[in-house]
N, C-alpha and C positions, 0 to 999 in steps of 0.2 A: 707343689712347687713352693719353695720358701719365699717369703716376702723380702728377705735380705738380699741386697745386691752388693757385691764386693766392689771396691774402688780399684779401678785398673791403674797401672803405672802411668799410662798415657794421660789419664785424667789428673792424676796427682802431679805429674810434670807440668801440665798446662796450668794448673791452679797455683802451684808454687815452684817455679822452675829453678830458682837459685838454691833454695833449701834442699829440694830433691836431688839436684846435681851434686851438691856438697856431701849429702849423705850416702850417695851411691857411687859416683864417679871418683871422688877423692880417695876413699879407702881402697877401691879396686886399683886405682892408679898407683897408690903407695905399695900395694901388694905386688903388682907386676914390676914396679921399680926395684923393690927389694929382691925379688927373684932374679932379675937381671943383674943387679949389683952382686949378688952372691955368685952368679955364674962367671961374671967378669973378673972378680977378685979372688975366686977360688975358696970362698967361705963354705963351710959345711951346709949342704942343702937342707938339713934337718931344721936348722934355725930359721932359714928363710921360708920354708914350707909351713912351719908352725906360725910364723908371723903372718903369712898370707892367709892361713886358715882363720886366724883371729880377726884379721881385717875383713874378710868375707862375712864371718859371723856378725861382726859389728855392723856391717852394712845392712844385713838382713834384719837384725833387731832394730836398728835405728829407723829403717824405712817402715817397719811395722808400727813403731811408735808414732812416726810422722803421719802415717795413713790414719791411725786412730785419732790423733789430734785433729786432723783435717775433717774427719767425719763428725767429730764432736762440734767443731766450729760450724760446719754446714748445718747440723741439726739445730743448733742454737739459733742460727740465722733463720732457718725455716719456721721455727716456732716462736720467734720473737723473744727468746730468752736473753739476748745480748743487750736488750734495752733496760733490764732490771737494775 
């Protein structure tokens, strides 16, 4: 078994709730809003689906970066590297 333990989303949301919410919920809300706007106004769904896909991809990449940043901060705190 590996010694690595992945950081769950629940732990990440507990540690930094505002940043985690902004990086996940805001892009997903924008994607859903754009899809709804496209449906209501009769805009081509290709544009809205592409926008939604980009926003979901952004949320995935941004949360991965945020999780890595949080792991680094936690490692530095565990080993006392933040006092240097």
